Structure formats: C-alpha cells, structure tokens
BATORSE-972606 format. One line per 5 residues: their letters; for each residue x, y, z of N, C-alpha, C. Coordinates in steps of 0.2 Angstrom, whole numbers, plus 2048, in hexadecimal, padded with zeros to 3 digits. Layout:
BEGIN
a) X/Y/Z/X/Y/Z/X/Y/Z | ...
***
This chain:
BEGIN
mpikt) DB1/911/8BE/DAE/90B/8BA/DA6/90F/8BA | DA4/911/8B4/D9C/913/8B4/D97/90E/8B7 | D93/910/8BA/D8E/90D/8BD/D8A/90A/8B6 | D88/903/8B7/D84/8FF/8B2/D7D/901/8B4 | D79/904/8AF/D73/906/8AF/D6E/8FF/8B0
insrs) D6A/8FD/8B5/D66/8F7/8B5/D62/8F6/8AE | D62/8F0/8AC/D5C/8EF/8A7/D56/8ED/8AC | D51/8EF/8AB/D4B/8ED/8AF/D48/8E7/8AB | D4A/8E7/8A4/D47/8E0/8A0/D49/8DB/8A3 | D4E/8DB/8A6/D51/8D4/8A8/D4F/8D1/8AF
rrnhs) D4A/8D4/8B2/D47/8D3/8B8/D44/8CC/8B7 | D43/8C9/8BE/D3E/8C3/8BD/D37/8C4/8BC | D34/8BE/8BB/D2D/8BF/8B9/D28/8C1/8BF | D2B/8C1/8C5/D26/8C1/8CA/D25/8CA/8CD | D24/8CD/8C6/D24/8D5/8C8/D1C/8D7/8CA
fkaet) D1C/8DD/8CA/D16/8DF/8CB/D10/8DE/8C6 | D10/8DC/8C0/D0C/8DB/8BA/D04/8D8/8BE | D00/8DA/8BA/CF9/8D9/8BC/CFA/8D0/8BC | CFB/8CF/8B4/CFB/8C8/8B3/CFE/8C3/8B9 | D05/8C5/8B9/D08/8C1/8BD/D06/8C0/8C6
llsnf) D03/8C6/8C8/D01/8C7/8CF/CFB/8C3/8D0 | CF6/8C3/8CA/CEF/8BF/8CA/CF0/8B8/8C9 | CF5/8B6/8C6/CF8/8AE/8C5/CFB/8AC/8CD | CFE/8B0/8CF/D01/8AE/8D6/CFC/8AE/8DC | CF9/8B2/8DA/CF2/8B3/8E0/CED/8AD/8DE
rtsqs) CEB/8AB/8DB/CE7/8A6/8D8/CEB/8A0/8DA | CF1/89E/8D9/CF4/898/8DC/CF5/898/8E3 | CF7/89E/8E6/CF7/89E/8EE/CF1/89D/8F1 | CEA/89F/8ED/CE4/89D/8EF/CE2/897/8F0 | CE4/893/8EC/CE2/88D/8EC/CE6/888/8F2
hssyp) CEB/88C/8F4/CED/888/8FA/CEE/88C/8FF | CEC/892/902/CEA/896/907/CE5/893/90A | CE5/895/911/CE2/895/917/CDC/89B/917 | CDD/8A2/914/CDC/8A7/914/CD6/8A7/90F | CCF/8A6/911/CC9/8A8/90B/CC9/8AE/907
nppas) CC6/8AE/902/CC5/8B4/8FE/CC2/8B9/903 | CC2/8C0/903/CBF/8C3/908/CB8/8C4/905 | CB3/8C4/90B/CAC/8C3/90B/CA9/8C8/906 | CA3/8C9/903/CA2/8CE/8FE/CA0/8D5/902 | C9E/8D4/908/C9F/8DB/90C/CA3/8E0/90D
smgta) CA9/8DB/90C/CAF/8DE/90D/CB1/8E2/906 | CAF/8E1/902/CB1/8E2/8FD/CAC/8E9/8FA | CAA/8EB/8FE/CA4/8F3/8FD/C9F/8F0/8FA | C9C/8F7/8F9/C94/8F5/8F7/C96/8F8/8EE | C9B/8FC/8ED/C9C/8FE/8E6/C9B/8F8/8E0
qveqs) C97/8F7/8DE/C99/8F2/8D8/C9F/8F5/8D3 | CA1/8EF/8CE/CA6/8F2/8CA/CA3/8F3/8C5 | CA5/8F9/8C0/CA1/8FC/8BA/CA4/8F8/8B5 | C9D/8F7/8B2/C9F/8F3/8AB/CA3/8F6/8A7 | CA3/8FD/8A7/CA9/901/8A2/CB0/8FE/8A4
eveia) CB1/8FC/8A9/CB9/8FD/8AB/CBC/8F8/8A8 | CC2/8F8/8A6/CC5/8F6/8A0/CCA/8F0/8A5 | CC9/8EA/8A1/CCD/8E4/8A4/CD4/8E5/8A2 | CD7/8E3/8A8/CDE/8E3/8A7/CE2/8DD/8A8 | CDF/8D8/8AA/CE3/8D2/8A9/CDE/8CC/8AB
dgyti) CDC/8C7/8A7/CD9/8C1/8A9/CD2/8C3/8AA | CD0/8C6/8A6/CC8/8C8/8A9/CC8/8CC/8B0 | CCC/8CE/8B2/CCD/8D3/8B8/CCD/8DC/8B6 | CC9/8DF/8B9/CCA/8E6/8B8/CCF/8EA/8BD | CCF/8F0/8BE/CD3/8F3/8C1/CD1/8F1/8C9
tqfcd) CCA/8F2/8C9/CC7/8F3/8D0/CC9/8EC/8D3 | CC7/8E7/8CF/CC7/8DF/8D1/CCF/8DF/8D2 | CD3/8E0/8CD/CDA/8DF/8CE/CDD/8E2/8D6 | CDB/8E9/8D7/CDB/8EC/8DD/CD9/8E8/8E3 | CD4/8E5/8E3/CD1/8E1/8E8/CD6/8DB/8EA
kiidv) CD9/8D8/8E4/CDD/8D3/8E5/CE4/8D5/8E9 | CE6/8DB/8E6/CEC/8DD/8E9/CEB/8DF/8F1 | CE4/8E2/8F2/CE3/8E2/8FA/CE2/8DC/8FE | CDF/8D7/8FA/CDE/8D2/8FE/CE6/8CE/8FF | CEB/8CE/8FB/CF2/8CB/8FC/CF5/8CE/900
fmnek) CF5/8D5/901/CF9/8D9/906/CF6/8D7/90D | CEF/8D8/90D/CEC/8D6/914/CED/8D0/917 | CED/8CA/913/CED/8C2/914/CF3/8BF/911 | CF2/8BE/90C/CF9/8BA/90A/CFF/8BD/90C | D00/8C3/90A/D07/8C4/90B/D06/8CC/90F
pqtkd) D05/8CC/917/D04/8D1/91B/D0A/8D6/91E | D11/8D3/91C/D16/8D5/91F/D19/8DA/91A | D1A/8DF/91C/D1B/8E5/918/D22/8E3/913 | D27/8DF/916/D2B/8DC/913/D2B/8DA/90D | D25/8D6/90C/D23/8D3/905/D1F/8D8/902
wrkll) D1C/8DE/904/D19/8E3/900/D1F/8E7/8FC | D25/8E8/8FF/D2B/8EB/8FD/D2D/8E7/8F6 | D2C/8E1/8F6/D2F/8DC/8F1/D29/8DD/8EA | D23/8E0/8EB/D1F/8E2/8E6/D20/8E8/8E4 | D21/8ED/8E8/D21/8F5/8E7/D27/8F6/8E5
vfree) D2C/8F1/8E4/D34/8F4/8E3/D32/8F4/8DB | D2D/8F2/8D7/D2D/8F0/8D1/D2A/8F7/8CF | D2B/8FD/8CD/D29/904/8CD/D25/905/8C7 | D27/902/8C1/D24/904/8BB/D1D/901/8BA | D1C/8FB/8BE/D15/8F6/8BE/D11/8FA/8C4
wdkyk) D15/8FB/8C9/D10/8FF/8CF/D0E/906/8CE | D11/908/8CA/D0F/90F/8C9/D09/90F/8C5 | D07/909/8C2/D03/90A/8BC/CFA/90A/8C3 | CFC/905/8C9/CF6/904/8CC/CF5/906/8D3 | CFA/90A/8D5/CFB/90C/8DB/CF5/911/8DD
esfyk) CF4/915/8D7/CEF/91A/8D9/CE7/918/8DA | CE7/911/8D6/CDE/90F/8D6/CDF/90A/8DD | CE8/906/8DE/CE6/904/8E5/CE4/908/8E9 | CE8/90E/8EB/CE7/913/8F0/CDF/915/8F0 | CDD/915/8EA/CD4/917/8EA/CD0/912/8ED
rcrsr) CD1/90D/8E9/CCC/906/8EC/CCD/905/8F3 | CD4/906/8F6/CD3/904/8FE/CD0/90B/901 | CCE/911/8FD/CCB/916/903/CC3/914/901 | CC1/912/8FA/CBB/910/8F9/CB8/90C/8FC | CBD/906/8FE/CBB/900/900/CB8/901/909
adten) CBD/905/90B/CBC/908/912/CB7/90D/913 | CB7/911/90E/CAF/915/910/CA9/910/90F | CA8/90C/90C/CA2/907/90B/CA2/901/90F | CA8/901/914/CA7/8FA/917/CA4/8FB/91E | C9F/8F6/920/C9D/8F7/925/C9F/8F3/92C
dpvmk) CA4/8EE/92A/CA6/8ED/92F/CAB/8F1/932 | CAB/8F4/938/CB2/8F9/93B/CB9/8F6/93B | CB9/8EF/93C/CBF/8ED/93B/CC4/8ED/935 | CBF/8E9/930/CC0/8EB/92A/CC3/8F1/927 | CBF/8F6/929/CBF/8FE/926/CC5/8FE/929
qklvv) CC7/8FE/930/CCE/900/933/CD4/8FE/92E | CD3/8F7/92C/CD8/8F4/92A/CDA/8F6/923 | CD5/8F7/91F/CD6/8FB/919/CD9/902/918 | CD6/905/91D/CDA/90D/91D/CE2/90B/921 | CE2/908/924/CE9/906/927/CEE/903/922
lgrkv) CEB/8FF/91E/CEF/8FC/918/CF0/901/912 | CEC/905/913/CED/90B/90C/CF3/90F/90F | CF3/912/914/CF8/916/917/CFF/912/919 | CFF/90C/919/D05/90A/91C/D09/908/915 | D05/906/90F/D07/905/908/D09/90A/906
kkidd) D06/90F/907/D08/917/904/D10/919/906 | D0F/918/90C/D16/91A/911/D1C/916/90F | D1B/90F/90D/D21/90C/909/D22/90E/903 | D1B/90F/8FE/D1D/910/8F7/D21/917/8F7 | D20/91C/8FC/D24/922/8FB/D2B/920/8FD
eierh) D2B/91C/902/D33/91C/904/D37/919/8FD | D34/914/8FB/D36/910/8F5/D37/914/8F0 | D32/91A/8ED/D33/91E/8E9/D39/923/8EA | D3B/924/8F0/D40/928/8F1/D47/925/8F0 | D48/91E/8F2/D4D/91B/8F0/D4D/91A/8E8
aellk) D49/919/8E5/D49/918/8DE/D4C/91F/8DB | D4A/926/8DE/D4C/92C/8DD/D53/92D/8DD | D56/92A/8E3/D5C/92B/8E4/D60/926/8E0 | D5F/920/8DE/D62/91D/8DB/D62/91F/8D3 | D5D/922/8D0/D5E/925/8CA/D61/929/8CB
eieqs) D62/92E/8D0/D67/933/8CF/D6F/931/8CF | D6F/92C/8D2/D77/929/8D2/D77/925/8CA | D72/923/8C9/D74/921/8C2/D75/925/8BD | D72/92C/8BE/D73/931/8BA/D7B/935/8BB | D7C/933/8BF/D84/936/8C1/D89/931/8C4
ptdin) D8A/92D/8BF/D8D/926/8C3/D94/927/8C5 | D97/92D/8C3/D9D/930/8C6/D9E/932/8CB | D98/937/8CC/D97/93B/8D2/D95/939/8D9 | D94/933/8DA/D93/930/8E0/D94/934/8E6 | D9A/935/8E7/D9D/939/8EC/D98/940/8ED
avvak) D98/943/8E8/D95/94A/8E8/D8C/947/8EA | D8B/942/8E7/D83/941/8EA/D81/93F/8F1 | D87/93A/8F3/D88/93A/8FB/D87/942/8FE | D8D/945/8FD/D8D/94B/901/D85/950/900 | D83/94F/8FC/D7E/953/8FB/D77/94F/8FE
rrkdf) D77/948/8FF/D71/944/901/D73/93F/906 | D78/940/90A/D79/93C/910/D74/938/911 | D6F/93C/916/D69/93A/919/D64/934/914 | D66/934/90D/D61/930/90B/D65/92A/909 | D6B/929/90B/D6F/924/90A/D6E/91F/911
ngeff) D69/91C/912/D67/91A/919/D67/912/918 | D65/90F/91F/D66/907/91E/D60/906/919 | D59/908/919/D54/907/914/D57/907/90D | D5C/90C/90C/D5E/90E/903/D62/905/902 | D67/905/906/D6A/900/904/D66/8F9/905
rhltl) D60/8F8/909/D5D/8F2/909/D57/8F2/903 | D57/8F7/901/D53/8F9/8F9/D58/8F6/8F4 | D5D/8F7/8F4/D63/8F5/8EF/D62/8EC/8F0 | D63/8EA/8F6/D63/8E3/8F6/D5C/8E0/8F3 | D57/8E2/8F4/D51/8E1/8F3/D50/8E0/8EB
lsety) D53/8E7/8E9/D52/8E8/8E2/D56/8E3/8DD | D5C/8E1/8E0/D61/8DD/8DE/D5E/8D5/8DC | D59/8D3/8E1/D57/8CD/8E2/D51/8CE/8DB | D50/8D2/8D8/D49/8D3/8D4/D4C/8D1/8CD | D53/8D0/8CD/D57/8CD/8C7/D5A/8C7/8C7
dsled) D59/8C4/8C0/D5C/8BE/8BD/D63/8BF/8BD | D64/8C3/8B8/D6A/8C3/8B6/D71/8C6/8BB | D75/8C1/8BC/D7B/8C2/8C0/D7D/8C7/8BF | D80/8CB/8B9/D82/8D0/8B6/D7C/8D6/8BA | D77/8D7/8BA/D74/8DD/8BD/D74/8DC/8C5
rdaia) D73/8D5/8C7/D75/8D5/8CE/D7C/8D8/8D1 | D80/8D7/8CC/D87/8DA/8CE/D89/8E1/8CE | D83/8E3/8C9/D85/8EC/8C8/D81/8EE/8CE | D7C/8EC/8D1/D79/8EF/8D6/D7E/8EF/8DD | D81/8E8/8DD/D87/8E5/8E4/D8A/8EB/8E3
rlgar) D8E/8ED/8DE/D94/8F2/8DC/D91/8F9/8DE | D8B/8FB/8DB/D88/901/8DC/D87/902/8E4 | D85/8FE/8E8/D84/8FD/8EF/D8B/8FE/8F2 | D90/8F9/8F0/D96/8FA/8F2/D99/902/8F2 | D98/904/8EC/D9C/90A/8EB/D97/911/8EF
clsav) D91/90F/8F0/D8D/915/8F5/D90/913/8FC | D91/90E/8FD/D93/90D/904/D99/910/906 | D9E/90E/901/DA6/911/903/DA5/919/903 | DA1/91B/8FE/D9F/923/8FD/D9B/925/904 | D98/922/907/D93/922/90D/D9A/923/913
caydn) D9D/91D/913/DA2/91D/919/DA7/923/919 | DAB/925/913/DAF/92A/913/DAC/930/915 | DA5/931/913/DA3/938/915/DA1/938/91B | D9E/933/91F/D9E/933/926/DA4/933/92A | DAA/930/92A/DB0/92F/92B/DB3/936/92B
tvena) DB2/939/926/DB4/93F/924/DB3/946/929 | DAA/947/92A/DA7/94A/92E/DA9/94A/934 | DAA/944/936/DAB/943/93D/DB1/947/940 | DB6/946/93C/DBC/94A/93C/DBC/951/93C | DBB/957/941/DBA/95D/941/DC1/95F/93E
etlda) DC6/95E/942/DCD/961/941/DCE/960/939 | DCE/959/936/DD0/958/92F/DCD/95B/92A | DC6/95D/92C/DC0/961/929/DC4/968/927 | DC5/96B/92E/DC8/973/92E/DCE/973/92B | DD4/96E/92A/DDA/96E/927/DD8/96E/91E
aqakf) DD3/96A/91D/DD1/967/915/DCD/970/913 | DCA/972/918/DC6/979/916/DCC/97E/914 | DD0/97F/919/DD7/983/917/DDB/981/911 | DDB/97B/90E/DDE/979/907/DD9/97A/901 | DD3/97A/902/DCD/97B/8FF/DCD/984/8FD
ddiln) DCE/988/903/DCD/98F/902/DD4/992/900 | DD8/98D/900/DE0/990/8FC/DDF/98F/8F6 | DDB/988/8F4/DD9/987/8EC/DD5/98D/8E9 | DD0/98E/8ED/DCB/994/8EA/DCE/99A/8E9 | DD3/99C/8ED/DD7/9A2/8EB/DDD/9A2/8E8
spsld) DDC/99C/8E4/DE2/99D/8DE/DE1/9A3/8D9 | DE5/9A5/8D6/DE4/9AB/8D0/DE1/9A8/8CB | DE0/9A2/8CA/DDD/9A1/8C3/DDB/998/8C3 | DD6/997/8C0/DD3/990/8BF/DD9/98B/8BE | DDE/98C/8B9/DE3/987/8B9/DE9/987/8BE
aacek) DE8/98C/8C2/DED/98D/8C6/DE9/987/8CF | DE4/989/8CE/DE0/984/8D5/DDF/97E/8D3 | DDE/97B/8CC/DE0/974/8C9/DE6/972/8CB | DEC/976/8C9/DF3/974/8CB/DF6/972/8D2 | DF0/976/8D7/DF2/977/8DE/DEF/96F/8DF
iksla) DE9/96E/8DC/DE7/967/8DE/DEB/960/8DC | DED/961/8D7/DF2/95D/8D3/DF8/95C/8D8 | DFB/963/8DA/E01/961/8E0/E00/961/8E5 | DF9/960/8E9/DF7/95C/8EE/DF6/955/8EF | DF6/954/8E8/DF3/94C/8E6/DFC/949/8E5
kskel) DFF/94B/8E2/E08/94A/8E3/E0A/94A/8E9 | E08/94F/8ED/E0B/94D/8F4/E06/94A/8FA | E01/947/8F7/DFC/942/8FC/DFA/945/901 | DF7/94C/8FE/DF3/951/903/DEE/952/900 | DEB/94F/8FC/DE4/94D/8F8/DE0/949/8FE
dssli) DDF/94B/902/DDA/948/907/DD4/945/907 | DD1/940/909/DCA/940/908/DC5/945/90B | DC7/94A/90F/DC3/94F/912/DC4/955/90D | DC9/955/90B/DC9/95B/904/DC5/958/8FE | DC4/952/8FD/DC2/950/8F7/DBA/950/8F9
llins) DB9/94F/900/DB1/94F/900/DAF/958/901 | DB3/95C/903/DB1/964/901/DB1/965/8FA | DB6/962/8F6/DB5/964/8EF/DAF/961/8ED | DAD/95A/8EE/DA7/958/8EC/DA0/95C/8EE | DA0/95E/8F4/D99/961/8F7/D9A/967/8F2
awaaa) DA0/96C/8F1/D9E/973/8EE/D9C/971/8E7 | D9E/96B/8E4/D9C/969/8DD/D94/968/8DE | D92/964/8E2/D8B/963/8E4/D87/968/8E4 | D89/96C/8E7/D85/973/8EA/D83/976/8E5 | D8A/979/8DF/D8B/97D/8DC/D86/979/8D4
kestt) D86/972/8D5/D82/970/8D0/D7B/970/8D0 | D79/971/8D6/D72/971/8D6/D6F/979/8D8 | D73/97C/8D9/D70/984/8D9/D6E/986/8D5 | D6A/98A/8D5/D66/98E/8D2/D67/996/8D1 | D6B/997/8D6/D6D/9A0/8D7/D76/9A0/8D5
mknev) D77/99B/8D6/D7F/99D/8D5/D81/99D/8CC | D85/9A1/8CC/D87/9A4/8C5/D8B/99E/8C2 | D8A/99D/8BC/D8D/998/8B7/D95/998/8B8 | D97/99E/8BA/D9E/99F/8B9/DA2/99A/8BF | D9E/99B/8C5/DA1/998/8CB/D9F/991/8CA
kdimy) D9A/98F/8C7/D98/987/8C6/D9E/985/8C2 | D9E/987/8BE/DA4/985/8B9/DAB/984/8BD | DAE/988/8C1/DB3/988/8C5/DB3/981/8CA | DAB/981/8CB/DAB/97B/8D1/DAD/973/8CD | DA9/975/8C7/DAA/96F/8C2/DB0/96D/8C2
hlyka) DB5/972/8C0/DBA/96F/8BD/DC0/96E/8C4 | DBF/970/8C9/DC2/96F/8CF/DC0/967/8D0 | DBA/966/8CF/DB6/95E/8D1/DBB/959/8CC | DBA/95C/8C5/DBE/956/8C0/DC5/958/8C2 | DCA/95D/8C5/DD0/95C/8C5/DD2/957/8CB
tkssl) DCE/957/8D2/DCD/954/8D5/DCD/94C/8D4 | DC8/94A/8D1/DC8/943/8CD/DCD/941/8CA | DD0/946/8C5/DD6/943/8C1/DDB/943/8C6 | DDD/947/8C9/DE3/946/8CD/DE4/93F/8D3 | DDC/93E/8D5/DDB/938/8D8/DDC/931/8D3
rsiap) DDB/931/8CE/DDC/92C/8CA/DE5/92B/8C9 | DE9/931/8C8/DF0/930/8C8/DF3/92F/8CC | DF1/92E/8D3/DF6/92D/8D9/DF2/925/8DB | DEE/923/8D8/DEA/91C/8DC/DF1/917/8D9 | DF1/912/8DE/DF7/90E/8DC/DF5/908/8DA
keikl) DFB/908/8D5/DF9/903/8CF/DF6/8FC/8D1 | DF8/8F9/8D6/DF3/8F4/8D8/DEB/8F5/8DB | DEA/8FA/8DB/DE3/8FD/8DC/DDF/8FE/8D4 | DE4/900/8D1/DE1/8FF/8C8/DE1/8F8/8C5 | DE6/8F4/8C7/DE8/8EE/8C6/DE1/8EA/8C8
lkyll) DDE/8EA/8CE/DDA/8E7/8D2/DD3/8EA/8CF | DD1/8F1/8CD/DCB/8F2/8CB/DCA/8EE/8C3 | DD1/8ED/8BF/DD0/8EB/8B8/DCF/8E3/8BA | DD1/8E0/8BF/DD0/8D8/8C0/DC8/8D8/8C2 | DC7/8DB/8C7/DC0/8DB/8C8/DBA/8DC/8C4
nitdp) DBC/8E0/8BF/DB8/8DF/8BB/DB8/8DB/8B4 | DBB/8D5/8B4/DBB/8D1/8B0/DB6/8CB/8B3 | DB0/8CA/8AF/DAB/8C6/8B2/DAD/8BE/8B0 | DB2/8BC/8AC/DB3/8B5/8AC/DB9/8B3/8B0 | DB7/8AF/8B4/DBC/8AB/8B9/DC4/8AB/8B5
eerfs) DC4/8A7/8B0/DC8/8A4/8AD/DCD/8AA/8AB | DCA/8AF/8A8/DCD/8B5/8A4/DD0/8B9/8AA | DCC/8BA/8AF/DD0/8BD/8B3/DD5/8BB/8B8 | DD5/8B4/8BA/DDB/8B0/8BB/DE1/8B1/8B6 | DE0/8B1/8B0/DE5/8B1/8AB/DE9/8B8/8AB
alata) DE5/8BD/8AD/DE6/8C5/8AD/DEB/8C5/8B2 | DE9/8C2/8B8/DED/8C1/8BF/DF4/8C1/8BD | DF4/8B9/8BA/DFB/8B6/8B8/DFF/8BB/8B5 | DFB/8BE/8AF/E00/8C4/8AB/E02/8C9/8AE | DFF/8CA/8B4/E01/8D1/8B8/E08/8CF/8BD
fspgd) E06/8CA/8BE/E0D/8C6/8C2/E13/8C3/8BE | E12/8C5/8B7/E17/8C1/8B1/E18/8C6/8AC | E1C/8CC/8AE/E1A/8D0/8A8/E20/8CF/8A3 | E24/8CA/8A3/E29/8C7/89F/E2F/8C8/89F | E33/8C8/89B/E3B/8C9/89B/E3D/8D1/89B
ehatk) E40/8D4/8A0/E42/8DA/8A0/E42/8DF/89A | E45/8DC/895/E48/8DE/88F/E42/8DE/889 | E3D/8DA/88A/E37/8D9/887/E34/8E0/886 | E2E/8E1/882/E2B/8E7/87E/E26/8E4/882 | E23/8EA/889/E1D/8E8/88C/E19/8ED/88B
dpnal) E13/8ED/88C/E0C/8F0/88C/E0C/8F6/890 | E0E/8FC/88C/E0D/902/891/E09/903/896 | E02/901/893/DFB/901/898/DFB/8FC/89C | DFF/8F6/89C/DFE/8F0/8A2/E01/8F1/8A8 | DFE/8EF/8AC/DFF/8F0/8B4/E02/8EA/8B7
yttpk) E08/8EA/8B9/E0C/8E4/8BB/E0E/8E6/8C4 | E0C/8E2/8C7/E0E/8E1/8CE/E13/8DA/8D2 | E12/8D9/8D7/E14/8D3/8DB/E0F/8D0/8DE | E10/8C8/8DE/E09/8C6/8E2/E08/8C9/8E9 | E0E/8C9/8EC/E0E/8CC/8F3/E0B/8D3/8F5
elykw) E0D/8D8/8EE/E0A/8DE/8EF/E02/8DF/8EE | E00/8DB/8E8/DF9/8DA/8E7/DF4/8D7/8ED | DF9/8D2/8F1/DF5/8D0/8F5/DF4/8D4/8FC | DF9/8D8/8FE/DF9/8DD/901/DF3/8E2/902 | DF1/8E5/8FB/DED/8EA/8F9/DE5/8E4/8FA
ikiml) DE7/8E1/8F7/DDF/8DB/8F8/DDD/8DB/8FF | DE2/8DA/904/DE0/8D9/90B/DDD/8E0/90E | DE1/8E4/90C/DE0/8EC/90D/DD8/8ED/90C | DD6/8EC/906/DD0/8EF/904/DCB/8E9/907 | DCB/8E3/908/DC8/8DD/90C/DC6/8E0/913
dayhl) DCC/8E2/917/DCB/8E4/91D/DC7/8E9/91D | DC9/8EE/91A/DC5/8F5/91A/DBD/8F4/918 | DBB/8EE/913/DB5/8ED/912/DB2/8EA/919 | DB5/8E5/91D/DB3/8E2/923/DB2/8E8/929 | DB7/8EB/929/DB7/8F1/92D/DB2/8F6/92D
nkees) DB0/8F8/927/DAB/8FC/926/DA3/8F9/928 | DA4/8F3/928/D9E/8EE/929/D9C/8F0/930 | D9F/8F2/934/DA0/8F3/93B/D9C/8FA/93C | D9C/8FE/938/D99/903/93B/D93/904/93D | D93/907/942/D8B/906/945/D86/90A/943
direa) D87/911/93F/D83/914/93C/D80/912/935 | D83/90D/932/D80/90B/92D/D81/904/92B | D81/900/932/D80/8FA/932/D7C/8F6/930 | D75/8F9/92D/D70/8F6/928/D72/8F6/921 | D76/8FA/91F/D79/8FA/919/D7D/8F5/916
kqmsl) D81/8F2/91D/D86/8EC/91B/D83/8E4/91B | D7B/8E6/91D/D78/8E0/91C/D76/8DC/915 | D78/8E2/912/D78/8DF/909/D7C/8D7/908 | D7B/8D3/904/D7F/8CE/902/D84/8CF/900 | D8B/8CC/901/D92/8CE/900/D91/8CE/8F9
pvvmq) D92/8D5/8F7/D94/8D9/8EF/D99/8D3/8EC | D96/8D1/8E5/D98/8CE/8E0/DA1/8CE/8E0 | DA2/8D5/8E0/DA8/8D7/8DE/DAD/8D5/8E5 | DAA/8D5/8E9/DAE/8D4/8F0/DAF/8CD/8F1 | DAA/8C9/8EE/DAC/8C2/8EE/DB1/8C1/8E8
rlfil) DB1/8C4/8E2/DB8/8C4/8DF/DBE/8C5/8E0 | DBD/8CA/8E6/DC4/8CC/8E8/DC7/8C8/8ED | DC2/8C4/8F2/DC4/8BF/8F5/DC7/8B8/8F3 | DC4/8B8/8EC/DC6/8B2/8E9/DCE/8B2/8E6 | DCF/8BA/8E4/DD5/8BB/8E2/DDB/8BA/8E9
ketik) DD7/8BE/8EE/DDC/8BB/8F4/DDE/8B5/8F4 | DDA/8B0/8F5/DDB/8A9/8F6/DDF/8A7/8F0 | DDE/8A9/8EB/DE2/8A6/8E4/DE9/8A8/8E5 | DE9/8AF/8E7/DF1/8B1/8E7/DF5/8AD/8ED | DF3/8AC/8F3/DF6/8A9/8F8/DF6/8A1/8F6
eeylk) DF3/89F/8F2/DF3/898/8F1/DF7/897/8EC | DF7/89A/8E7/DFB/898/8E0/E01/89D/8E1 | E01/8A2/8E4/E08/8A5/8E3/E0D/8A5/8EA | E08/8A9/8EE/E0D/8AA/8F4/E10/8A3/8F7 | E0C/89D/8F7/E0F/898/8FB/E14/896/8F6
qmpet) E15/898/8EF/E1A/895/8ED/E20/899/8ED | E21/89E/8F1/E26/8A2/8F1/E2A/89F/8F7 | E32/8A2/8F6/E38/89F/8FD/E33/8A1/902 | E35/89D/907/E35/89D/90E/E34/8A6/911 | E39/8A7/90E/E3A/8AF/911/E35/8B4/910
edses) E35/8B4/909/E2D/8B6/906/E28/8B5/90A | E27/8AF/909/E20/8AD/90D/E1F/8AE/912 | E23/8AF/917/E23/8B1/91E/E22/8B7/91F | E24/8BB/91B/E23/8C4/91A/E1B/8C5/917 | E18/8C2/912/E13/8C1/910/E0D/8C0/917
kel) E0F/8BC/91B/E0B/8BA/920/E0A/8BE/925 | E0E/8C2/924/E0D/8CA/92A/E06/8CE/926 | E06/8CE/920/E01/8D2/91E/DFB/8CF/920
***
C-alpha cells in the first residue's frame, strides 16, 4: 500500500507560528514564577526602527528574545524544544535570526553566567535542529519512494535509529486528524519491519553467503528475461528468502544513487528489483492479502462486514467474485496470531528497543480487535473438536 503523504495543514494550532508562540508565552507569563529577563540581559543593542513587525507589534529581534526566554525559563527541557522545532516550515523562517540573536546577546552580555547560558543555548538548540533536519530528510526520502523502504533501509540503516522513531512519535502528536496519525503509525511499523528484517539477515553470515550464491547465479543469466525467470522460479520453490531479497534491494539502491554506473547496469538492477517485488506478491498467503484488505478499511462496521463475507463465500455452485478472498476463521486466526506474536517478539530486539517505545500503531490495534472478534464470534461457535484445535494455536 502506498504511503500516505502527511498533510501539514491538518496540524494542530500549537505550531511554531509567531502569533501562536507569543500568545502562549503571554499566557504562561501571567501564571509563571519566572520574571521577564532583566534589561541588562537583553544586550545593549537597541531594536532598529526599520525592523519589520512580524506579529502583534513584535519585531523579529523581540520575537527571538521571547523564544530565548521560553527555552531558558518556561521550557528548559530539550524534549519541549523538539515539540516546537518539529514544525520545520515555521522554524526555518526564524532559526537563523534566533542563532544570530543568541550570539549578539552573548557578545554584549556583562553577566558571565548569562553569557555562558546564551552560548550553550544556541549550541544545544542547533544540535537538536540539525538532528531533526536529518530525520525530516529521511522521512522525505521514504515518502518519495514509498514502495522502496527496504532499499532505503539497506542504504541508510544507521539513520533508522531510536531518535528517528521517537521523531515519528513526536510528529504524530502534532496532528488532530486520526487519519494522519494512522498514516505515521503505519509508516513507523513498516520502517520497523524493514529494519528488523535487515538486521536479522545481516547477522546470519551463512544465510548471506547462500543468498550471494543465488544472486551471482541470477546475474550470470544469459539474458535479463532469463534472470527474471530465475527469480520467479525461486519464489515458486520458496527459495526467495529475505537474505536474497536484501541483496537485490541493496544492489538496486546502490545502482540508483551511483553517478558512475552505466545506465544499462542500472536498468538491469531495476528490472531484477521489480521482478522480486512481483514474485513476492504472487506467493503471499491469501490470508495475508485478506488481512491487508481488512486493515485498510477505516470504518469498523464495514470491516466486520467484510470479515463475515470472507468467511461466507456462499453456495459452492454460486457465481463468486474472482478477485474476492475467502478463508476459514481458524486459518485467519492463525495468521493474525503469527503477526501479533512477531510484532511483540520484535519489541524485544535490544538494538532498536527505542523504536518500540512508539505507541501501538492503529493498524496493530485493528489487528488485535479482529483477533478477539474471530475468537468470540466464530471460533467459540465451532464444534468442540475444532475449537480445541484452534486453542493450540
């Protein structure tokens, strides 16, 4: 499923807009024990009359002074800074002025303690700013290549760290729309899955060697068509494993970014990559395809209606929709349990445990509800022999 591009216009009102921040600042000042900074700490430079007013009578210099005071006094913790800096479009308008103001106030400050605070503040905010910018760039690359997440992970694994997943959580909290929050949760889950697959494969050297032998055999094919046929054949014989898929993803990622590789080679890698993706879709269990369909239905009543239809294909002699997917409650329940077990098992991966601190994605919540519904509404209604079998799952 393509990744939904997040609509920044649906964000909440507590963004880094000058009007909003100044309004929040004034409200907090009236209830805060922190006094306004003394005149001496504001530096000796006077605000130029030619400065343009940006909001409610404030010039950019005065606005930057307010931001400095908020960061120093009202919200001194870096986690609160991130909640403002995550609004990249708004922050980009003011950040250079903010850093310049920190430097100018430090240069003219007579109090050595305040001077040091201003220097440290500018440095710490810049460090977090650069970090969030890297996360934003990675997120943009993923959104531009929504079907190539595995390739992005293969190329930029070190960037998929705990801070990136915490950034996604923070980003989701800036939206009122449940649809946008759901989209970010899905994105995080897909990135996490790709990272787990990458790490598990890289750790197994023997598997990687075997995959390399298969990949070499594919590359030694007499023609591109023959190479693609080998991939299809491996898929049918269930030998298209995650290690081989990783190699093909990595090869395509490297070819796509290369400025020296010939276009003919890039074309070959692209076709091998596409053939692999196509083969994976063809061998996916029908229950997985059905679950993807059900989980993409946002309306609960519609989702449960589709679930009932999947369990009730009708009379054997009746005309059936050739594109419809049918299965049994017991079989679908088994696959849901496998997916949930895998999700919780992945939570225990120590190297990326920070990523698991994200709130449970909406898609996993839906999956859990489907599991409980099948158990209560279908499996408990089965004869005792069938029910006892299902409990073993």
